[in-house]
C-alpha positions in Angstrom: 38.6 4.5 -32.2 35.4 4.3 -30.8 33.5 3.2 -33.9 35.9 0.3 -33.9 35.2 -0.3 -30.2 31.5 -0.8 -31.0 32.0 -2.6 -34.1 34.1 -5.1 -32.9 31.8 -5.3 -29.8 29.0 -6.0 -32.1 30.3 -8.8 -33.9 31.4 -10.4 -30.7 27.8 -10.6 -29.8 26.6 -12.0 -33.2 29.2 -14.5 -33.1 27.7 -15.8 -29.2 24.3 -15.7 -29.9 23.6 -17.7 -27.2 25.8 -16.3 -24.5 24.4 -12.8 -25.9 20.5 -13.5 -25.6 21.2 -14.6 -22.0 23.1 -11.5 -21.3 20.7 -9.1 -23.1 17.5 -10.8 -21.4 18.9 -10.7 -18.5 19.6 -7.3 -18.1 16.5 -6.3 -19.8 14.6 -7.9 -17.1 16.3 -6.8 -14.5 16.3 -2.9 -15.9 12.7 -3.4 -16.5 12.2 -4.0 -12.9 14.2 -1.1 -11.8 12.2 1.1 -14.7 8.9 0.2 -13.1 9.9 0.6 -9.4 11.4 3.8 -10.3 8.4 5.0 -11.6 6.2 3.8 -8.8 8.4 5.6 -6.3 8.6 8.7 -8.3 4.6 8.7 -7.9 4.8 8.0 -4.4 7.3 10.7 -3.8 5.2 13.1 -6.0 2.2 12.8 -4.5 0.5 15.9 -3.7 2.6 17.8 -5.6 -0.1 18.9 -7.8 -0.9 21.8 -5.2 1.3 24.6 -5.8 1.6 25.5 -2.5 2.7 22.0 -1.6 5.6 23.2 0.9 3.5 25.6 2.8 0.4 23.6 3.7 -0.6 21.5 6.6 -3.3 19.4 8.5 -3.9 20.3 12.2 -3.5 17.1 14.3 -3.4 16.9 18.0 -2.2 14.4 20.3 -4.1 13.4 23.4 -3.9 11.1 26.0 -6.5 8.2 26.3 -6.4 4.9 28.2 -2.4 5.6 29.0 -1.9 5.9 25.6 -0.9 9.1 23.7 -3.2 9.0 20.8 -3.0 11.3 17.3 -6.1 12.3 16.2 -6.9 14.4 13.1 -10.4 15.5 14.4 -10.1 18.9 15.8 -13.1 21.4 17.7 -14.8 23.9 15.4 -13.3 26.9 17.8 -9.7 26.0 16.9 -10.0 27.8 13.2 -11.2 31.1 14.7 -8.6 30.7 17.6 -5.8 30.3 15.2 -6.8 33.0 12.9 -7.5 35.3 16.0 -4.1 34.7 18.0 -1.6 33.6 15.3 -3.1 35.3 12.3 0.6 36.3 11.1 1.7 32.9 11.3 -1.3 31.7 8.6 -1.7 32.9 5.4 -4.9 30.3 5.4 -6.9 28.7 7.8 -9.8 26.4 6.6 -12.3 24.3 8.7 -13.7 21.3 7.0 -16.3 18.7 7.4 -14.7 14.9 7.1 -14.8 13.6 3.6 -17.8 11.2 3.1 -20.3 10.1 0.2 -23.5 12.3 -0.5 -26.4 12.3 -2.8 -26.1 15.0 -5.5 -29.6 15.7 -7.1 -30.7 16.9 -10.5 -34.1 16.8 -11.5 -34.7 13.0 -11.8 -31.1 12.1 -11.9 -29.2 11.6 -8.6 -25.6 10.8 -7.9 -23.2 9.7 -5.1 -20.4 11.6 -5.0 -17.3 12.0 -2.4 -17.3 15.5 -1.0 -16.4 17.9 1.9 -18.0 21.2 3.2 -15.1 23.5 3.4 -14.5 27.3 4.2 -14.1 29.8 1.4 -10.5 29.9 1.3 -9.9 26.4 0.2 -9.9 26.7 -3.3 -7.5 29.2 -3.6 -5.0 27.4 -0.8 -5.5 24.0 -2.9 -4.7 25.6 -5.9 -7.7 24.0 -7.6 -7.5 24.8 -11.5 -10.9 26.2 -12.2 -12.8 25.3 -15.6 -15.3 27.4 -14.9 -16.6 29.8 -12.3 -14.5 31.7 -9.5 -12.3 30.2 -6.3 -13.8 33.0 -4.3 -17.4 30.9 -5.2 -18.1 29.2 -1.7 -18.2 32.8 -0.3 -21.7 32.5 -1.6 -23.5 30.0 1.3 -25.9 28.8 -1.2 -23.4 27.9 -3.6 -21.3 24.6 -4.6 -18.1 24.1 -6.6 -18.5 20.5 -8.7 -15.4 18.3 -10.2 -15.5 18.1 -14.2 -16.4 14.6 -14.0 -19.5 15.5 -12.2 -20.6 18.2 -14.7 -20.0 15.9 -16.9 -22.1 13.2 -15.3 -25.0 15.7 -14.7 -24.9 18.5 -17.3 -23.4 16.7 -20.2 -21.8 19.3 -22.5 -24.2 22.2 -21.0 -22.8 25.1 -19.0 -23.9 24.0 -15.3 -23.3 27.4 -13.8 -26.5 28.8 -11.9 -27.9 25.5 -11.9 -29.3 24.2 -8.7 -28.6 20.9 -7.1 -29.8 19.4 -3.9 -27.4 18.0 -1.5 -28.5 14.6 0.1 -32.3 15.5 -0.6 -32.4 18.2 1.4 -30.2 21.0 0.5 -30.4 23.5 -2.0 -27.3 24.6 -4.0 -26.4 26.8 -6.9 -23.6 25.4 -8.8 -21.1 28.5 -8.9 -17.9 26.8 -10.5 -16.2 23.6 -12.0 -12.6 22.5 -11.4 -10.4 20.0 -12.9 -10.7 16.6 -11.9 -7.7 16.1 -9.4 -4.8 13.4 -9.8 -4.8 9.8 -8.5 -1.6 10.9 -6.7 -3.1 13.6 -4.3 -4.9 13.0 -1.1 -7.9 14.9 -2.4 -8.5 12.6 -5.6 -11.5 11.4 -4.4 -12.8 15.2 -3.7 -15.9 15.5 -6.4 -17.6 18.5 -5.0 -17.0 21.5 -2.2 -20.1 23.0 -0.9 -19.4 26.1 1.3 -18.7 25.7 5.6 -21.9 28.0 6.3 -24.2 26.0 4.3 -22.9 22.8 6.6 -23.8 24.8 9.7 -27.0 26.2 8.7 -28.4 22.6 7.8 -26.9 20.9 10.5 -28.1 21.6 14.0 -25.1 19.5 15.6 -22.4 21.7 14.0 -24.0 24.7 15.1 -24.2 23.6 18.6 -20.2 22.9 18.2 -19.1 26.4 17.4 -18.0 27.1 20.9 -17.3 23.2 22.1 -13.6 22.5 22.4 -14.5 18.9 23.8 -15.8 18.1 20.4 -13.7 17.2 17.8 -15.4 16.1 14.7 -14.3 18.4 11.9 -10.8 19.1 10.4 -8.2 21.9 9.9 -6.2 22.5 6.8 -3.7 25.5 6.9 -1.3 27.2 4.4 1.2 29.1 6.5 2.9 32.5 5.7 5.8 32.7 3.5 8.0 33.2 6.4 6.9 30.9 8.7 8.4 27.4 9.7 6.1 24.6 10.2 8.3 23.2 13.3 8.5 26.9 14.8 4.4 27.5 14.3 3.6 24.1 15.7 5.5 25.1 18.8 3.4 28.5 19.2 0.4 26.5 18.9 0.8 23.7 20.9 -1.2 24.8 24.0 -4.2 26.4 22.3 -6.3 23.6 23.2 -5.1 23.0 26.5 -5.3 26.5 27.3 -9.0 27.3 26.3 -11.1 25.0 28.3 -9.9 23.9 32.1 -11.9 20.1 31.8 -9.3 19.4 28.6 -6.1 19.7 30.5 -6.7 16.6 32.0 -6.0 14.9 28.5 -3.0 17.0 27.8 -3.8 17.9 24.2 -0.9 19.1 21.9 -1.7 20.6 19.2 0.7 20.6 15.7 0.8 21.1 12.2 1.6 17.9 10.2 3.0 19.5 6.7 1.0 18.0 3.4 4.4 16.9 2.3 4.1 14.0 4.8 0.6 13.2 4.6 1.1 10.3 2.3 4.5 8.8 3.4 4.6 9.7 7.1 1.0 9.1 8.2 1.6 6.6 11.2 1.9 7.9 14.4 2.8 5.8 17.9 2.3 7.1 21.2 2.4 10.8 19.9 5.0 10.0 17.3 5.5 9.7 13.7 6.6 5.9 13.4 6.5 6.3 9.4 4.1 4.7 6.9 4.0 4.2 3.4 7.9 5.5 3.3 8.9 2.1 4.6 7.4 0.3 1.3 9.3 3.4 -0.9 12.5 1.9 0.9 11.7 -1.6 0.6 10.9 -1.5 -3.2 13.7 1.1 -3.9 16.0 -1.8 -2.4 14.6 -4.8 -4.5 14.7 -2.6 -7.8 18.5 -2.0 -6.9 19.1 -5.4 -5.8 17.4 -7.0 -9.1 19.2 -4.7 -11.2 22.6 -5.8 -9.3 21.7 -10.0 -9.9 21.1 -9.1 -13.8 24.6 -7.3 -13.9 26.1 -10.4 -12.0 25.0 -12.6 -14.6 26.7 -10.4 -17.5 29.8 -10.4 -15.0 29.7 -14.3 -14.5 29.2 -15.1 -18.0 32.1 -12.3 -19.1 34.5 -14.0 -17.0 33.6 -17.4 -17.3 34.4 -17.1 -21.3 38.0 -16.1 -20.3 39.7 -18.8 -22.1 38.0 -18.0 -25.3 39.0 -14.4 -24.9 42.1 -15.3 -23.7 44.2 -15.4 -27.3 42.3 -12.4 -28.4 43.8 -10.5 -25.5 47.2 -11.7 -25.6 47.5 -10.7 -30.3 46.0 -7.4 -29.4 48.7 -7.0 -26.7 51.3 -8.1 -28.9 50.2 -5.9 -31.6 50.5 -2.6 -29.7 47.4 -2.2 -27.6 47.7 -0.9 -23.8 45.6 -1.9 -21.1 43.5 0.7 -20.8 42.2 0.3 -24.6 41.6 -3.4 -23.6 39.6 -1.9 -21.0 37.6 0.4 -23.1 36.9 -2.5 -25.5 35.7 -4.7 -22.7 33.3 -1.2 -21.6 32.0 -0.7 -25.1 30.9 -4.5 -25.2 29.4 -4.1 -21.7 27.6 -0.5 -22.9 26.5 -2.4 -25.9 24.8 -4.7 -24.4 23.3 -2.6 -21.5 21.7 -0.2 -24.2 20.4 -3.0 -26.5 18.7 -4.2 -23.1 17.4 -0.9 -22.1 15.9 -0.6 -25.6 14.1 -4.2 -24.9 12.9 -3.1 -21.4 11.2 -0.1 -22.4 9.4 -2.7 -24.6 8.9 -5.0 -21.7 7.5 -2.0 -19.3 5.3 -1.2 -21.7 3.9 -4.7 -22.0 3.8 -5.3 -17.9 2.5 -1.4 -16.8 -1.3 -2.7 -17.1 -0.7 -5.3 -14.6 1.8 -3.8 -12.8 -0.7 -0.6 -12.5 -3.5 -3.1 -11.5 -1.6 -4.8 -8.9 0.0 -1.5 -7.5 -3.3 0.5 -7.5 -1.6 3.1 -9.6 -1.6 4.8 -13.2 2.1 5.1 -13.9 3.6 4.7 -17.2 7.2 6.2 -19.6 7.5 9.9 -19.1 8.2 10.0 -22.4 8.0 13.6 -22.6 9.8 13.9 -19.3 13.4 15.3 -19.7 14.6 14.6 -16.7 13.1 11.0 -17.1 15.9 10.7 -20.4 18.4 12.3 -18.0 17.9 9.8 -15.6 17.5 6.8 -18.4 21.2 8.3 -19.5 22.6 8.0 -16.0 20.9 4.5 -15.4 22.5 2.8 -18.6 25.9 4.2 -17.5 25.9 3.0 -14.1 24.8 -0.6 -14.9 27.0 -0.3 -17.8 29.9 0.6 -15.1 28.5 -2.2 -13.0 28.3 -4.8 -15.3 31.3 -4.3 -17.4 34.1 -3.2 -14.6 34.8 -6.7 -13.4 35.2 -8.2 -16.7 37.3 -5.4 -18.1 39.6 -5.4 -15.3 39.9 -9.1 -15.3 40.1 -9.9 -18.7 42.6 -7.0 -19.6 45.1 -8.2 -17.1 45.9 -11.6 -19.1 49.9 -11.7 -19.7 50.3 -12.3 -23.8 53.2 -14.4 -23.4 51.7 -17.1 -21.7 48.6 -16.9 -23.6 50.6 -17.6 -26.7 52.6 -20.0 -25.4 49.9 -21.8 -24.5 50.9 -22.0 -20.9 48.1 -19.7 -19.7 45.7 -21.5 -17.0 42.8 -19.4 -15.4 43.7 -21.0 -12.4 41.6 -23.3 -10.0 40.8 -20.0 -7.7 39.8 -17.8 -10.5 36.2 -19.4 -10.5 35.7 -18.1 -6.8 34.6 -14.7 -7.8 32.0 -16.2 -10.2 30.7 -18.5 -7.4 30.2 -15.5 -4.7 28.4 -13.9 -7.5 26.1 -16.5 -8.0 25.7 -16.8 -4.1 25.0 -13.1 -3.8 22.3 -13.9 -6.8 20.7 -16.7 -4.8 20.9 -15.2 -1.4 18.5 -12.4 -2.2 16.3 -14.5 -4.4 15.7 -16.8 -1.2 14.9 -13.7 1.1 12.5 -12.2 -1.5 11.1 -16.0 -1.2 11.1 -15.9 2.5 9.6 -12.4 2.8 7.0 -13.3 0.1 5.6 -16.1 2.2 5.7 -14.0 6.0 3.7 -11.2 4.1 0.9 -13.6 2.9 1.2 -15.4 5.9 0.6 -12.5 8.0 -2.3 -11.6 5.8 -3.7 -14.7 6.2 -3.2 -14.8 9.7 -5.3 -11.6 10.3 -8.1 -12.7 8.0 -8.3 -16.1 9.8 -8.9 -13.9 13.3 -12.2 -14.3 14.6 -14.5 -11.1 14.1 -16.7 -11.7 16.8 -19.9 -11.8 14.3 -21.2 -13.6 10.9 -20.1 -11.7 8.2 -22.0 -14.0 5.7 -25.1 -12.6 3.9 -24.4 -8.9 5.5 -25.4 -5.9 3.7 -24.9 -2.3 4.5 -26.3 0.8 2.8 -25.1 4.4 4.1 -27.7 6.9 4.2 -26.8 10.5 4.6 -30.9 11.3 5.0 -33.4 10.8 7.9 -35.9 9.2 4.8 -35.6 5.6 6.7 -34.5 6.4 10.2 -38.0 8.3 10.8 -39.9 5.5 9.6 -37.7 3.0 10.3 -40.2 0.6 12.3 -42.7 0.1 9.2 -39.3 0.0 6.9 -38.3 -3.2 8.5 -41.7 -5.0 9.2 -41.9 -4.4 5.2 -38.3 -5.7 4.5 -38.9 -8.8 6.6 -42.5 -9.5 4.6 -40.3 -10.0 1.3 -38.6 -12.6 2.8 -35.4 -11.6 1.4 -33.8 -10.9 4.9 -33.9 -12.3 8.2 -33.5 -9.2 10.0 -32.3 -5.6 9.7 -31.1 -2.7 12.1 -29.7 0.8 11.6 -26.7 2.2 13.5 -24.7 5.1 13.6 -21.0 3.6 12.8 -20.9 0.4 10.0 -20.0 -3.3 11.3 -16.6 -2.6 9.4 -15.8 0.6 11.4 -15.8 2.9 14.8 -17.1 6.4 13.5 -17.2 7.7 16.8 -15.5 7.3 19.9 -16.0 9.3 23.6 -14.5 10.3 26.9 -16.4 11.0 29.9 -17.2 7.9 31.2 -16.7 6.7 35.0 -17.5 3.7 36.7 -16.6 1.8 40.4 -13.2 1.6 41.0 -11.8 3.7 38.4 -9.1 6.0 38.8 -10.0 9.6 39.1 -7.0 10.6 37.4 -7.6 8.0 34.5 -8.4 9.6 31.1 -10.8 6.8 28.9 -11.5 6.8 25.3 -14.2 4.3 24.2 -15.8 3.7 20.7 -18.9 4.0 21.0 -22.2 3.3 18.6 -25.5 4.1 18.9 -27.5 1.2 17.1 -31.2 -0.1 17.2 -32.3 -2.6 19.3 -31.7 -5.3 16.5 -28.5 -5.0 15.5 -27.0 -7.6 17.6 -29.4 -9.8 16.0 -28.9 -9.0 12.7 -25.0 -9.1 13.2 -25.2 -12.5 15.1 -23.2 -11.1 18.0 -21.9 -13.6 20.4 -22.2 -13.1 23.8 -20.1 -14.4 26.6 -22.6 -12.7 29.7 -26.1 -11.1 29.7 -28.5 -10.8 27.2 -29.2 -8.6 24.1 -31.3 -5.1 23.6 -34.7 -5.9 23.6 -37.9 -3.8 22.3 -39.9 -5.5 25.7 -37.6 -3.8 28.0 -38.3 -0.2 28.3 -35.3 -0.1 30.3 -33.1 -1.0 27.9 -32.6 2.7 26.7 -30.5 3.4 29.4 -28.8 -0.1 28.8 -25.4 -0.5 27.4 -23.9 -3.8 25.8 -20.2 -3.5 25.9 -17.2 -5.6 24.4 -14.4 -7.9 26.1 -11.7 -5.1 25.7 -14.2 -2.8 27.7 -14.5 -5.5 30.7 -10.9 -5.9 30.4 -9.7 -2.4 31.0 -12.5 -1.4 33.5 -11.3 -4.2 35.5 -15.0 -5.1 36.1 -15.3 -9.6 37.3 -18.5 -9.3 37.6 -19.9 -6.6 34.6 -23.6 -7.1 34.2 -25.9 -4.8 36.0 -22.9 -2.9 36.7 -23.5 1.0 36.4 -21.5 3.2 34.1 -21.8 7.0 34.3 -21.3 8.6 30.9 -20.9 12.6 31.4 -23.1 11.7 34.6 -25.8 9.8 32.9 -26.4 6.4 34.6 -26.1 3.7 32.2 -26.4 -0.2 33.0 -24.4 -3.0 31.6 -26.8 -5.8 30.1 -24.6 -7.7 28.0 -20.9 -8.9 27.1 -20.1 -9.7 23.8 -16.7 -11.2 22.1 -14.6 -8.5 20.5 -15.6 -7.3 17.2 -13.2 -6.3 14.4 -14.4 -3.1 13.3 -11.2 -1.5 13.2 -8.0 -2.6 11.8 -7.6 -6.5 11.7 -3.9 -6.2 13.1 -4.6 -4.2 16.3 -6.1 -5.1 19.3 -9.8 -3.8 18.8 -10.8 -0.5 21.4 -13.0 -0.5 24.4 -16.5 -0.2 22.9 -20.0 0.5 23.8 -23.4 0.0 21.9 -26.3 2.0 23.4 -29.7 2.4 21.8 -29.7 5.4 19.4 -31.9 8.4 19.4 -33.5 10.3 17.1 -31.8 10.9 13.4 -28.4 9.9 14.2 -28.2 6.8 11.7 -25.7 6.4 9.1 -26.2 2.9 8.2 -28.6 0.1 7.6 -27.7 -3.3 7.8 -29.8 -6.2 6.7 -28.6 -10.1 6.6 -30.0 -11.7 3.5 -32.0 -15.1 4.0 -29.8 -17.9 3.6 -30.4 -20.0 0.6 -32.4 -17.6 -1.1 -31.4 -15.9 -5.0 -29.1 -13.5 -3.6 -29.9 -10.9 -7.1 -33.8 -11.7 -6.5 -33.2 -10.5 -3.0 -31.4 -7.6 -3.9 -34.2 -6.3 -6.0 -36.5 -7.4 -3.5 -34.5 -4.8 -0.8 -34.0 -2.6 -3.5 -37.7 -1.8 -3.9 -38.4 -1.3 -0.1 -35.9 1.3 -0.1 -36.9 3.3 -3.0 -40.5 3.3 -1.3 -38.7 4.9 1.8 -36.1 7.0 0.1 -36.9 7.4 -3.6 -34.6 10.1 -4.4 -31.8 8.2 -2.8 -29.7 5.5 -5.2 -29.3 2.2 -3.5 -25.9 1.7 -3.0 -25.2 -1.4 -1.0 -21.8 -3.1 0.2 -21.3 -6.6 1.4 -20.0 -6.8 4.7 -17.5 -9.1 3.8 -16.1 -7.3 1.2 -16.0 -4.2 3.2 -14.0 -6.1 5.7 -11.9 -7.7 3.2 -10.7 -3.9 2.0 -8.9 -3.5 4.8 -6.3 -5.9 3.5 -5.7 -3.9 0.8 -2.0 -2.4 1.6 -0.8 -5.5 2.6 -2.1 -7.6 -0.4 -0.5 -5.2 -2.5 2.5 -5.3 -0.9 2.4 -9.1 -1.4 1.3 -9.4 -4.8 4.2 -6.7 -6.0 6.8 -8.7 -3.5 5.8 -12.0 -5.3 6.1 -10.3 -9.0 9.6 -9.1 -8.0 10.6 -12.4 -6.3 9.3 -14.1 -9.4 11.5 -11.7 -11.9 14.5 -12.2 -9.6 14.3 -16.0 -9.4 13.8 -16.0 -13.4 17.0 -13.6 -13.7 19.1 -15.6 -11.2 18.3 -18.8 -13.3 19.2 -17.3 -16.4 22.6 -17.1 -15.0 22.3 -20.4 -14.0 21.7 -21.5 -16.8 24.0 -19.5 -18.7 26.8 -21.0 -16.3 25.5 -24.4 -16.9 26.0 -24.3 -20.2 29.6 -23.0 -20.3 30.3 -25.6 -17.7 29.2 -28.4 -19.6 30.7 -26.8 -22.8 34.3 -26.5 -20.8 34.5 -30.1 -19.7 32.8 -31.9 -22.9 36.0 -33.8 -23.0 35.8 -35.1 -19.4 32.4 -36.0 -19.7 33.2 -38.4 -23.3 35.9 -39.6 -20.9 34.1 -40.7 -17.9 31.2 -42.2 -20.5 33.7 -44.5 -22.0 34.9 -45.6 -18.6 31.1 -46.4 -17.8 29.7 -43.7 -16.1 25.8 -43.4 -16.2 23.9 -40.6 -17.2 23.0 -40.1 -13.4 26.1 -40.0 -12.0 27.6 -37.3 -14.8 24.3 -35.1 -13.7 24.8 -35.4 -10.1 28.7 -34.5 -10.8 27.5 -31.5 -13.1 24.9 -30.3 -10.6 27.0 -30.8 -7.4 28.5 -27.3 -7.2 25.7 -25.5 -8.0 23.7 -27.2 -5.2 26.4 -26.4 -2.7 26.3 -22.8 -4.2 22.4 -22.6 -3.2 23.1 -24.2 -0.1 25.1 -21.6 0.9 23.1 -18.9 -0.1 20.1 -20.4 2.1 22.6 -20.3 5.0 23.4 -16.4 4.5 20.0 -15.4 3.4 17.9 -17.0 6.3 19.1 -14.7 9.0 19.1 -11.7 7.2 15.4 -12.5 6.1 14.7 -13.2 9.7 16.3 -10.2 11.1 14.5 -8.1 8.3 10.8 -9.6 8.6 11.0 -9.8 12.5 11.5 -6.0 12.4 8.4 -5.6 9.6 6.2 -7.6 11.7 7.1 -5.9 14.8 4.8 -2.8 13.1 1.5 -4.8 13.8 0.0 -5.5 17.2 -1.3 -9.1 16.1 1.0 -10.8 14.0 2.1 -14.3 12.9 5.0 -16.2 14.0 8.1 -16.7 11.4 7.8 -20.8 11.7 10.5 -23.2 11.1 9.1 -24.5 7.7 9.1 -21.0 5.8 12.6 -21.9 5.8 12.3 -25.7 4.6 9.9 -24.6 1.5 11.9 -21.7 0.9 15.2 -23.9 0.7 13.4 -26.5 -1.0 12.0 -24.2 -3.5 15.6 -22.5 -4.7 17.0 -26.1 -4.7 14.3 -27.3 -6.9 14.4 -24.2 -9.2 18.3 -24.3 -9.6 18.1 -28.4 -10.3 15.4 -27.8 -13.1 17.3 -24.9 -14.5 20.8 -26.6 -14.7 19.5 -30.2 -15.4 18.8 -29.5 -18.9 22.2 -28.6 -19.9 23.5 -31.3 -17.2 21.8 -34.2 -19.2 22.3 -32.9 -22.5 25.9 -33.2 -21.8 25.8 -36.5 -20.6 23.5 -37.7 -23.0 26.2 -37.0 -26.0 28.0 -39.2 -28.1 31.2 -39.4 -26.7 32.8 -40.1 -30.2 32.3 -36.7 -30.9 33.9 -35.0 -28.1 37.1 -37.6 -28.3 37.6 -37.6 -32.1 40.3 -35.1 -32.1 42.3 -36.9 -29.3 
């Protein structure tokens, strides 16, 4: 019986090739979108599961009260690690102190590579379950050792055994290769971790780190833990919450609270507001999961619409089958078998589409996903996916078509009725409502991105390049280095700074000024700069002046931004004294706010001061306008190599680094555009099929109207009116839904655009234009047909 069902289903598909093509194509595209999104969601949910102890690892975070707001930070004081081991040793299997991840120089002979690495305590490789190719996980117990990734090993040593060979880190610290670990996958937090050096080496080579050993007020490090097998994250967090608060009396005013942030939440729940988790990338998982579901539903709607629209053609078949003894359940299975056959064929084609689209999808989403051919769970999910889609797509046609009464059908008195088309119209409205919501959403996402991009940044990014430096080679000879750079004519100015123009690497409390509330705790972004920093960036002054080498007093002067003036409540800031940990500093200038962190947030109160010795991380230069960029970079590199021969000249254009801040939102916008386009394509396929069927159904009516003098324009208008009305109804439903959802999304940004009225006009006009283009082919084709052919049987 089952074989007979599928044989008849296959014949019906061949009999109506156009209808079958539209059905299979629509379902294939919808299923391809759902599969792609499913692979993306799977990759997001599997983030960090590479680590064996994934469900027991956590990072220690702290909440502190600054500027009247509770801020969540991953920066920890040095003494915390030892305190956790000493006081709560039974709660933890491992406690690991680590440096912040950053770029470093690894040199071997005449070869120097720029690689991302961290200094970590010896238990790190075991805690993070690194897969060792050579050497031991305990190698970091030797303070002169280093572990390198497989890719670093290949780049430096080729196929030779690297164990025992000595590298130089940042042109000053020798390290012996004691192990090689497998490259970490892309869907891990530590995907860029290319080497690990011992924490003891960090302490020995950096005096400021050694000085921080007992400093609870210096939060400059990271702390990772693996809780004991019997322990629970919330219970351990409750026990350790006051460990910093109790350690130093001076810290009590900041109300520090220490807690554990499980690895399972690092990727998807990384955003905090006022001390509480507000989500993160999990909202995109839900967003795209819903889009995938609705796109699949759109494809199923096409199947249901076209199946029920052809009901009159299948009516006699149903009548004869019932007369010959078929019961309703057999007819239901017959129509479900057609549905499952279409879905199975669509699934096969969807896999081909996924293979073709995956490279583009990975490029847009910055992923490396692909069909999990060898994964049994994938095929089990696919089987469930096929059954689910087949039931959804085939349920209404099966139940509707099997309900026809054979007596009326065979006597010729069966009519589908004027309200039978209502479900189809409702489904079309649902289709276009979803499509219009996606159109409006895509416009808003890109409008928000452009709104932030157009925001004044407070300096001129054009022609600025920056070079990160982890050595003191240039800092120690900066005056001579700068003079030689200027002589090349390639740059108009050069400066050094602790933070890049596009980031804040340091913040400090301990500020006091006249009129400050003694109980108020503050946190100002601070950046040590050379005298030329403002001139290099082209600061925009509101009051006062820039730093000057001619003014010796500027060593105790500061330049602050508008946000700092507003926060401190200073009416005439120039000349005011600000005390930083008791040291008096004079405000000499006020600049417009520089957007150094997120372009979607308000800038922090910021203080710029003249740097001391050996605390520079960046060299920033401004290229000479109009000069050949390639030639200018070559001249700059020559000067860099003269003062720091062993270090690669790795530069970044500041405008490109600033543009990187928009990557996440741009990915969302591009993916939303892709999925919205596919949703519209599926909806148009359904419209095309419905228009084709409607034109076929009304062939004789069109012929009579033409004979009576109706023009092509009149006939086109008649055939298009119904679909235009449906799309307008869809817009009226979609507009408030989109407004509600997008308003909630925009609330997550402090600096955000508005939902303007013209967005709705464009969305409605676009949807109407797409509708008219889709149905016009069939409408005009029917309108220009020769009426003699359609009426000659009368």
